[in-house]
N, C-alpha and C positions, 0 to 999 in steps of 0.2 A: 566176675559172679564164676566158681574153678566148676553133633556134625553130620551131618547127612555124608547120604552117597554121593557121587561124582556127581551130579549137579549141584553141589555145594562148590564146585572150582570156580564158577563164575562168579558167586557172589566173596568169593577170598578176593577175587580179582580188584575188583568192584570197591569193597572194603577195605581197600591197604592201608589202612590204618596202622597204629605200630607200636610195636612195646619198647621193652625196656633197656636198659646196659650197665656195663662194666668198666671201669676206668682203669684202662691198661695203657702204655705206653704206643703211641700210635703203628710206627715204623713195624711192629713186633703183630704175626699175624694173629687171628683171634682165635682160639683152641677154647675146648671144652676145661673149662674151670672148675676143677673137680670139689673145690670148695663153692660154687654154686649152685652145687645139685643137690638142694636141701627141699625137701617135701614137705611141702603145707597139710598141716592139718588143721581147719576149723573145730572153733567149737559147735556141736550139732544145735540144733534147731528144739529141740523136746527130748527128756529123758526116755527111758526105755522101762522095765521091768526090773527090778531087783540092783535097780541103781540108784543113786542119792534124787530127790526130787526137788533138786534148782532148775528152777521154768524158764528164768532172765536165760536163755540163748539163742542170739537174733543173727545167726551168720550169715541169713541169707542167700544160704547154699543149697541148693535143691537136686544136687548132681548125688548118685548113690553111693554111699558112705564108702569110705576108706578102713577097712576093719585094721589094715597095716598100722594102724595108730590113732584111732580114734577112742583115745581112753576114755570116754565118759559114756557110751552108749556100745559098749559089745557085746558081741552075740553071745550065746550059751558057748560055755569053754569045754577043752577037752576033758575037763577033770571035773565035769561036771557043775555040781552048787555047792563042791568040796565039804560033802556029807553033812550038809545044812549049813556049814558057817556062812555062805555069800548069804543066802537071803536072810539069813538073822545079824550080818553086820548092815544089808539094806537096810533092813527096819530101823536103826539104829541110826541111819545117816553115814553108812560108811562105806563103799566101794572097792573092790579092788580087780587091777587087770593085769594080767602079761599075756602078753603074742611073739608071736615073730611072724617078720614079713619077708620073704624071698624073692626075687627076683633073676632065673635062670637067663643066658640070651648066647644067641650062635646067628654069625654075622655069614650067612651062604651066598653073598652077596657084598665086594667092597673093601677097601681097607689094605691091610699090607699084607694081613695074613688070615685065615680062617682060625676063630676058636670058639671055645665055649666056656663059660663064664657062669657062675655064680656070685654074688653078694646078697646081703642081705642085714635084716633089722630086731633086735630085739627089743623090749621098753616093759617095763614094768609100771603103772600108773595108779593113784591114789585119789580119790577124791570124794571129798568128806561135803555132806549137806548139814551145812550150819543151821535150817531152818529144823531139820530132825533132833539135832544132837543138840545147841540148845536155845532154840526159839530164834534164830536171826534169822534173815530172810539173806542170804548169802551162801558162798561155797568157796571151799579151797582146792588147789587140784596140785599135785608133786607128781611129776613123772621123769625117771631115769632112763635113757637110749643106751645101748650099746650096738656101734654099726660094724661090722666084717664082709671080708669076704674082699672078691677082684672086679675092674673097672672093663669091659669089654670094647669102648671107646680106646683106652689106656693099650691091652694086652694084644690088639688086632688093630690099630693106627686106621680108627676109622677116620678121625681128626674132624668130626662134626662139632657144632657151635652148638650141640643140646645134646646131652647124653640120654643113650637107648635106655639105661637102668636109672631112674634118678633117685634112687635109694643109695645110690653111691656118693659119697662125696662128704664135703664137711671135716674130713679125718676118719679114718677106722678107730673109733675109741670109745669110753663110754663120756656121758652127758648128763649134767642134771637140765632138759629137756623144760620143765613145767615147775614151778613152784609160785604160785599168785594166789593171789584171794580177789574176790569177787565180790560185791556188794551191793544189792539193791536200796533205792530208796524210793517214798514218795507213791506206791504201791505199783513198782515197777518203771514206772514212768521215767527215770534217774538211775542208773546204774554205772559204777564205778570198778575198777580192777586192776592192781600195783601188787608189783614182784619181776619174779624172773620167767620173762614170756617173751612171746615173737610176733612182732606187726603181721603178718600171716593168720593169727589166729584169730584175727578180727576185721582186719582190712585185705579186701580182693580176694575174699575168702572163695577157694575152689578146692574140690575134693584131691585126690590123687588115684585115680580109680583107673587111669591110663600107666605105660611103664615108660612110655617117653617125656620126658622132661619140660618139653612144650607145652602141654597136658593138663601138668602139674602141679596144685598147690599156689599159692599166692602170684600170681606172675610178674610180677616186678620185680619180688625176689629171687625169680629164674635168670633173668638178665639184669640188673643191677645189685648182684652178691656182695658188690666190693662193700655196700655200709646195707641194703637189705638180707636182714639174717633170717631166712624162712627156720622151718623145724630141720634138725633139732638142736640149733643152735637157738640160745636164748642169752637173754639180756635185760637187764634194769629198766621198767620201764612202766609207766601207768597208762589207760584208756576211762574215757570218760563219754556215754551214752544217754541221747536224751531218745525217748522210744515216744512217740504221736502217732497210737493207732496204728496202721502197716506203714508208718511212715518212721524212720530215725535219723538222726544226725550221730557224727562221732568224732571224736578226735582224740590223742594220745601222741606222747614225746616217750621217744627212746633212746637210751643211752646206744653212741655210737662207739666202739672200743674194740681197734682191731684182736685186742688178748680175747675175745671173745672166742676166736677162731683157734688158740689152742689147743694141742691134742690132751690138754690135761682135765681130767674131772676135777672142779670146783666149784663151789655154793657160788659162790661170782667174785669178779672184780670190782676193787675200789680205788680205782688208777689207773692212768693210761686212757681216759675218753678223751676224742678229736670234737664230738659236737654232736649234736640230736639229730635226730629222724623221726620229722614232726608229720605224720599223714593226719586225711581228712575223708570222710566219706559222709555220702547222703546216701540212702535206701530205703527203695520203696517194694511193699511185698505183696503182691494183690493172690484172688483170688482161694481157694481152698474149702468154701463153702461145700457142705452136702458132697464132700466127697468128689469138689471138682477137681480142674488142673491149676494147677498154683506158677507163679510166675514172679523172678526176683532181679531187680535193675536196679543196679548200682554205680555211682559217676565219683570218683575221689582223684586224688592227686597228693603230692608229699615236697614238702622239705630237707633236705640236708644241712645244715648249718658247717660239717666239718669240710676242709680245704679238700679239694683234687687236682690232681695235673690236668689240664688242655691236651687232649688228644694228637692235636695238629700245631701248636701254635709255640715258640719255647720262650723264656722271659722277656727277649726284645720285642718279640709279635712275629719272627720270620720261620719258617717250616723247621720244624725238629731236625728233619731226615737230612737238612741244608748246612746246620750249622753246628749239629751233637751238644746244644747247649743244654742246661734243663729244659722241663716244658714250667708253662706257666700255670702259676699258681692259682687257679678260681676259687671264688671263697664258699661256694655253695652248689649243691647238684638238687635238680628238681624231674617233674614230669608228671602223667596223670593218668590213671587209666579208666577204662569202661567196662563194666559185665554187668552177662544178660541172660539169663535162663527162664527160659519159659516152657511150662509143657501143654504138650497141643491135645493128647487124645489119654484116656485111662483114666483110673481115680489118685488120690490123692488122700492121706490120712497125718493129718496135724500138721499141714504143713511141708508135707514132702509127699513127693511122685514115689506112686506105691507101682503104676505098672501103667504102659503104652509109652507114647515116644515126648521126648523134648527134646528143646536144641537148646544148644550156647554159643554164646560170644564174648572170648573176651579178648582186650585191646589194652596196650599200652604205649606211652609214647616219655620217652626218656628226652633229658636237654642232649644237646649236642656239641658242647662247650667238650665235656667228662665223660661222656658215655661212648664206647666204643661199639656196644651194639645200641643202634638208640628207637629199637620199634619191635613190636612183636603182635601177630596176631592170630587167632585160633579161633576157627567155628567147629561144630559139632554136634551130633546127637546122641541120645541114649536112648535105646526101647526097650523096653521092662516087662520081662513077665511074657518071654516067648512060649515060651515050653511048660506046659503046667507038672510035667515032672520034677522039676528039678524048683527048688528052693530062691527065692528071689534072685531068678537068672534075669542078666542084662547082657546088649550087646553095645559095645561103643563104640563110635566111628570120629576120627579128628582130623585136620585139614591144618596144616598151620606155616607162618610165615617169620624167617625171624633174620630182622638186616642189620648189617652192619654198618654204620656210620658213614656217611659218606665225606666226611674229612678224614678219617678215619682212611679209607679209599685213594683219597686224593695223596697221602703220604706216601702209602705205599707204590704210587704212580710217579710220583717226583723220585723214589726209592730205585725202582727198575725192579719192584716187585711183582709178582701177580697179585691183582687184585682180589678182594675179596667186596660181595655182593648180599645176596640173601639166599638164606639158606630155606628150603622147604621138606616138613614134615610131615608127614600120614602115619595114622595108625588104627587099626581095625582089632578088637579083640572082643570075645565071649566069658562075661563071668559067670560062675553058678557053683552050689553047693552041694556035694556029694555027701557033707555032714553038716550038722550046723556048726559046727566049732573048727568048718577049713572052707575055704576060696580058692577056685581057681581059674586064676584069668589067662589060659594061652592067646597070645597076641602076634601080629603080624605088622612090622615095622617098614617103610621103605621113605630113603632122605635124600634129594633129588637138590645137585650143588651143595654137597657136604663140606661145611667150614664156610660155605659162601663163595665159592669157587665154579667158576663156570661148566672148568675143564674135569672137576672132580670125578672118579667113580661113581655110580648112585648104589647107593649103601644098602642091602638090605636085610633084616633082622627077624629072626624066629625067636621070640619069646615066653617066657611063662612065668606071671605072678603068682605068687600064694602066700594066702595069709590065714598061719597057723593060732587057735584060739584057746591058751589053757585055762 
C-alpha cells in the first residue's frame, strides 16, 4: 500500500522482508533498467468537485495524491474552469484533465561525473461518468501520456538499482496509458474493469509522491518490470473486485506482451503475447469515522505464466558462467507483497488523511529462480499540514532496501566479478502549493552501496519535483 525519521532505521533492519525482481542474465551486473522506471498511478478513493462522480474507487492508498498522474481527481488548473466549460462538462459527466510533471536532479556526490538534468511527462485525460451521462453505474477512462527529457542515472553514471527520477523510463514517447471501462454491480458490491490498463492501478497501489523510484508506485512493478508494467505502459486486462464493507477481495488477468514496451503509439497489440500476469489481493480499510485516523492493510501476490530464464543455471543444470550455455527455461514467475498505511494523528476526510502523521510499509518478495532483484522493503512517513500558510503541504521521509538475488551474486563470484548485494535508498521531501495549480516538492536523496556494491561511492542527489495542472 503506496517513513519515520532515523528512528525507523532499526525497524528496517528488523523487517528485512523483501521486494521484486527483473529476470536478467546472471553474469551481468544489475543496472537501472530505464524500462522499469514507471510510476504507478492508482485510482483515487473518492471524486472531487468538478469531476465525474464515479464512487466505486477503492484503491486503499491513503498517501498524498500524486497530481502528476491522477487523472481522475485533478486540482484546479492554470487555465481555471475554461470559461465555465469544465463545470458544464462535469455536470454532464465528462471530465478533461491535462498536466505536466517535471523532475530535476543534480548529483552533488557520487557517480562518474556531476550533472544537472530534467525529465518530465505530459498527460491528457478524459473520464466519463456513465451514471450522469446515461444512468449506468460505470466509468470510462482514457489517458495519453508523453515522456521526455534526460536521466541523471545514465548521464552521471550513478549505477543505482533504483532511479533517482522515477518519471524517466519506458521510452521517451507517446503512449495510450489508459483506455478502460469500469462497471459496478449489486449496489457496488461487485465491480469489473476491462480494457487497456496496468496492474499498478489496482494492485499494491501506492502514490508517487517521492522522486526516488524505491518509494513510487506499485512496488512489484519497480523491480519485476520485465513483466509487471506500471504507468505509463498499458496492456489488455480485466479486473474483478468484491467489496464487503471495509474488506475487499480482487483478482485480475493482464496480457504479458513484450511488444507493449515498443516506443510507438498504438491502441494495442493483438499478437505477440507470451503469457498472462494474474495478481490477487485482499485489503482491509479501517477508521475514518467522524474525521478520525484511517488505515489500509493489504496483502497480495501474483503468478506470471510466461516462460523466463533462470538467473543461475543453464539448460544442463550447471552454473551459466562455467558453461556459457543458454539459461534454463522456467515456466513461471511469482511473488507476494504486503502494504500497510496507518494515520496516527490528525484528521481524515472521506477516507483520506488531510492532516497529521501517517506511516507506511511496502514489502515485496519475488521468486529467486528468475528474478535478478529478489526483494525490496520501504518504510516511511507523511506529515501533512505543517504550515497553515501553505495549501496541503506535506513532509515525506522514506528509507528502502533493494536486494540483488543471492543466486545472481553466486554467479558473479564464480565469474570473478564484483559481487552485488543490497542497495539502500533514502529520501526526504517537502511539498507545497504556491498556487492551487502548482505543486513544488524539493527533495534530498542519499543512496548507500549504489548498485548493491559495498565499495561504491555514496550517491547524493538534490531534486525538485514539480506538478503543473493546466
